[in-house]
C-alpha positions in Angstrom: -105.6 -7.2 -36.2 -102.6 -6.5 -34.0 -103.2 -9.8 -32.2 -103.2 -11.8 -35.5 -100.1 -10.0 -36.7 -98.3 -10.9 -33.4 -99.4 -14.5 -33.7 -98.0 -14.6 -37.3 -94.7 -13.1 -36.1 -94.5 -15.7 -33.3 -95.1 -18.5 -35.7 -92.5 -17.2 -38.1 -90.0 -16.9 -35.2 -90.6 -20.5 -34.2 -90.1 -21.6 -37.8 -87.0 -19.5 -38.1 -85.6 -21.2 -35.0 -86.6 -24.8 -36.0 -85.4 -24.6 -39.6 -81.7 -24.6 -39.0 -82.1 -27.3 -36.2 -84.0 -29.7 -38.5 -81.6 -28.9 -41.4 -78.7 -29.9 -39.2 -80.5 -33.0 -37.9 -81.1 -34.2 -41.5 -77.4 -33.9 -42.3 -76.3 -35.4 -39.0 -78.4 -38.5 -39.4 -77.2 -39.0 -43.0 -73.6 -38.6 -41.8 -74.1 -41.2 -39.0 -75.4 -43.7 -41.5 -72.3 -43.1 -43.7 -70.0 -43.5 -40.7 -71.7 -46.6 -39.5 -71.3 -48.1 -42.9 -67.7 -47.1 -43.1 -67.0 -48.5 -39.6 -68.8 -51.7 -40.3 -67.2 -52.1 -43.7 -63.7 -51.4 -42.4 -64.2 -53.9 -39.5 -65.3 -56.6 -41.9 -62.4 -55.9 -44.3 -60.0 -56.2 -41.3 -61.6 -59.5 -40.3 -61.4 -60.7 -43.9 -57.6 -59.9 -44.0 -57.0 -61.8 -40.7 -59.0 -64.9 -41.5 -56.2 -66.6 -43.5 -53.7 -66.1 -40.7 -55.7 -67.6 -37.9 -54.8 -71.3 -37.7 -57.5 -72.2 -35.1 -60.2 -71.2 -37.6 -59.9 -74.6 -39.2 -62.0 -76.2 -36.5 -65.7 -76.6 -37.6 -66.9 -75.3 -34.3 -64.8 -72.2 -34.5 -65.8 -71.6 -38.1 -69.4 -71.8 -37.1 -68.8 -69.4 -34.2 -66.9 -67.0 -36.4 -69.7 -67.0 -39.0 -72.4 -66.4 -36.3 -70.3 -63.6 -34.9 -69.9 -61.9 -38.3 -73.7 -62.2 -38.9 -74.5 -60.8 -35.5 -72.1 -57.9 -36.1 -73.7 -57.3 -39.5 -77.2 -57.4 -37.9 -76.2 -54.9 -35.3 -74.7 -52.5 -37.9 -77.8 -52.9 -40.1 -80.1 -52.2 -37.1 -78.2 -49.0 -36.2 -78.2 -47.8 -39.8 -82.0 -48.5 -40.1 -82.6 -46.6 -36.8 -80.7 -43.6 -38.1 -82.5 -43.9 -41.5 -85.9 -43.7 -39.7 -84.8 -40.7 -37.7 -83.4 -39.1 -40.9 -86.7 -39.7 -42.7 -88.7 -38.1 -39.9 -86.4 -35.1 -39.7 -86.6 -34.7 -43.5 -90.4 -34.7 -43.4 -90.4 -32.1 -40.7 -87.9 -30.0 -42.5 -89.9 -30.0 -45.7 -93.0 -29.0 -43.8 -91.1 -26.1 -42.3 -89.8 -25.1 -45.7 -93.3 -25.2 -47.1 -94.6 -23.0 -44.2 -91.7 -20.5 -44.8 -92.7 -20.4 -48.5 -89.4 -21.7 -49.9 -91.3 -23.6 -52.6 -93.7 -20.8 -53.6 -93.1 -19.0 -56.9 -92.5 -15.3 -56.5 -92.3 -15.2 -52.8 -88.5 -14.7 -52.7 -87.5 -14.6 -56.3 -89.5 -13.1 -59.2 -91.1 -15.8 -61.3 -89.6 -18.8 -59.6 -89.4 -20.5 -56.3 -86.3 -20.4 -54.1 -86.3 -24.2 -53.9 -87.3 -26.5 -56.7 -90.7 -28.1 -56.1 -89.1 -31.5 -56.8 -87.1 -31.2 -53.6 -90.3 -31.8 -51.6 -90.5 -35.4 -52.9 -86.9 -36.2 -54.0 -86.2 -37.9 -50.7 -88.8 -40.6 -51.5 -86.4 -41.9 -54.2 -83.4 -42.1 -52.0 -81.9 -45.6 -52.1 -78.8 -44.9 -50.1 -79.9 -47.1 -47.1 -80.1 -50.0 -49.5 -76.6 -49.3 -50.7 -75.3 -49.1 -47.1 -76.9 -52.4 -46.3 -75.7 -54.1 -49.5 -72.1 -53.1 -48.8 -72.3 -54.7 -45.4 -74.1 -57.8 -46.6 -71.5 -58.3 -49.4 -68.6 -57.9 -47.0 -70.3 -60.3 -44.5 -70.7 -62.9 -47.3 -67.0 -62.5 -48.2 -65.9 -63.0 -44.6 -68.2 -66.1 -44.2 -66.9 -67.5 -47.5 -63.4 -66.9 -46.4 -64.0 -68.6 -43.1 -65.7 -71.6 -44.7 -63.0 -72.1 -47.4 -60.2 -72.2 -44.7 
């Protein structure tokens, strides 16, 4: 019996150590996606502001090169955001498993008659559409820059 109790204590210690690390990892990955979107969006806005003042952009070859460059930049930002989104998803799944193992979703374990965390939190991340929003912002700004280049 003592061996089983020690094993349970060791498992709990591991979970107690992993929980804050995964919690931080989930937030860090989300923050990186937000900053990548902000950086990419700000860069595209700056490019959009400078397009009208660049006289050489009237050449068809330079217009094509500018458009390709903007699309490559957008693709790079999109890939980085998707990479962070995948890592965020994996960390979120691990965090939820740790929360389940700790019993944060069990009624009566920490609070009388209710769970410490709402059961819906276990699946709420499945409805998260923020990555689509981040990608849409970059695509719209890219389209504006390309339109601005082509209109010049």
